[in-house]
N, C-alpha and C positions, 0 to 999 in steps of 0.2 A: 511675570516674565518668563518666556520661553527660554529653550537651550539656545547656545548663541549659534549663529549661522558662520561667521569666519573663524578660522580655524586659529588664527591670533592675531592680535594687534600689534602694531610696531612698536606700542609701550612694552607690552610683555615680551618680546623678542630682545630689543635692545637691553631692557631692565636685566632678563634673564643673563645675557651675556655679561653684562656688568655685572652680575650676582657671583658669576664663577670667577672673575677676575678678583674680586672683593675677597670671596673666602679664600683663595689661593694665596693672595697678601695677608690675610690673618693668621693662616697656619704657619707661614714663615714668621710670625710675629712683627711685621712692617707696618710702620705708623701711616703708609699711605693707603692701607685698606680704609680708612675712613672718609676721606673726600670721594673715591670711588664708590662706597655705600651711599652717601648721600645722593650722588647722582641716580643710583640704583634705586632706591626706597622713592625718589620722587615720579619715576617712571612707572613703578610696580602700584604705588597709589592710585593712580588713574586705572590700570586693568581691574585691580580690586572693588574700587567702587562700582564700575562696569557690571561685575558680577554680584553686586549687591554683598559683599563680605564686608560689610561697614567697620566690625571691629578691626580688621586686618587693614582696613583703608587707615583708621585713626593711627594704628600702630606703626604704619609707615611715617606719619608726621612725628610721632613719637621718636621713632628711629632717626629721623633726620637731625632732630635737636640732640639726642643723646650721643650719635656719632660726631656731631660738632664738638661737644664734649669730651669724648673719648679721644678725637683727634689732640685736642689741647693737653690731657691728662697723660697720653703716651708720649707725646713731645718731650713732655718734662722727664720721663722714666727711661729713657732709651739708654741702653748700655754700650760699652766700647765697640760692640758687635753690630751696632744699629738695630738692636732688638731688645723687647721689653723684658724684664724678669716677670717670672709667673709662679703662683704658689695655691696651694689647698686652703680650705675654710676648716675650722673645728666643727666637730660635730653638732653644737650647738647653733652655729651660725647656719648651718646646713638646715637645722630642724625649723628656725626661725623664717629662711627663705623661703620653706616648702610652705608652711602654714599662711604666710603673706601670698604666695602664688597660687593656693587653692582658694582663698578667701576673695583674691582679685578676681579670679577664671569665674566662681561660682556667680558672683555678683553681678560682672558684667553679662553671663549668658542668661541671667534670669531677667535683667534689664532688657537686653535685646529680645528674648523670647517674650515678654511683656508688653513692649513698647515700641518695637519694630516690624519690619518684614523682612528681617534678616531669614536668609537661606537657612543656613545650620548655626542657630546661634549658639549652643553649648560648645560644639567642636569649633568654632570661630573663636569663642572668648577663652576656651583653653589653650588655643596656639597662641591667642595674644597675652595672656597672663604669663605662661611659660616664656614667652619671647620677650617679654619686659625684664624678667628676672632674668634670664641667659644675657640679654644686652647690658644690663646693670653689671653682672658679675665679669663678663667680657671686660666692661671698660675698668673693673677692680683689677683685673687680671688673674681671676681666679679660674682653675683648672675645671671645676665644675660646670662653667658655663658651656662645655664641650658635651658633657653629659645631658645637659639639657636641650641643647641644638639638636641632638641625634632623636632624642625624644619627638620633638616640634617637626622634625623633618619627616619622620615616620607618619605622624597625624595629619601633616601638611599634604603629603602626597595624597593620601585619600579624600582629602578636604577639595584640592584641585581637580582631582579625576572628577570628582562629583559634579562638580561646576564646569566642566569641559576647559578647564583651563591646563591644556596639556604641556604647554612650555614652561609653565610654573612647574608642574608635576615633574616634570625632565629635570627642571633646575633642581629641586627639592631631592629627587634622588640623588643627583650629582652632588649636593650639599652634605646628604646623609653618609656618602662614602668618603666625601673629604673632611667631614666631623669627626669620622672615626680616625681617619689619619693625625687630624687636629689634636684629638684627645690624646691619641699615642704620643706624638711629638710634644705635645706640653707637659705631658707627664713626665717624658724623658727630661725635659728642661725644668722641670718643678722639683726633680728629685733632690732630696737633702734640703729641700727649703721647708722651714716650719710653719706649721698651720697657723693661718692668722684669722 
């Protein structure tokens, strides 16, 4: 399959717009980020499948389910200001999450390299593995999720540019900026919170 001739599909454009809305809601620790995310990932899955980024396509299905679970989890954790409390992990937890994320990414990358026509199997798998971890940490309201999202955004920009997915690259550049802001705001909100 050659380069795409269409600049962007409607699923990429609308998905990107919903993505911006979703991450802004997330930075504010609003529970409403979850239904917006569910709509976004549904549209982005179509775009990624057409670009032969299969791991990231599957990731969107995972995101749909995990966002539904997160919506439920956050609704039961809202504080009086209609925001959820956040906190840090202990170093042992970070080490375990890092090891599992690396194993998942390498295994998925090797399987796609060996058994599919994936365009960039190891880069695709690295984004996928880290995204799974980041989303689960987000649902658990751990500040470290933002550190992962910053790294994911940087890699995703290059990945999407290499596949001519310009709206997604611009979206992930915006995500990068907003993720840095989210990290800062969640760090401030988590000050004085004991590591879990």
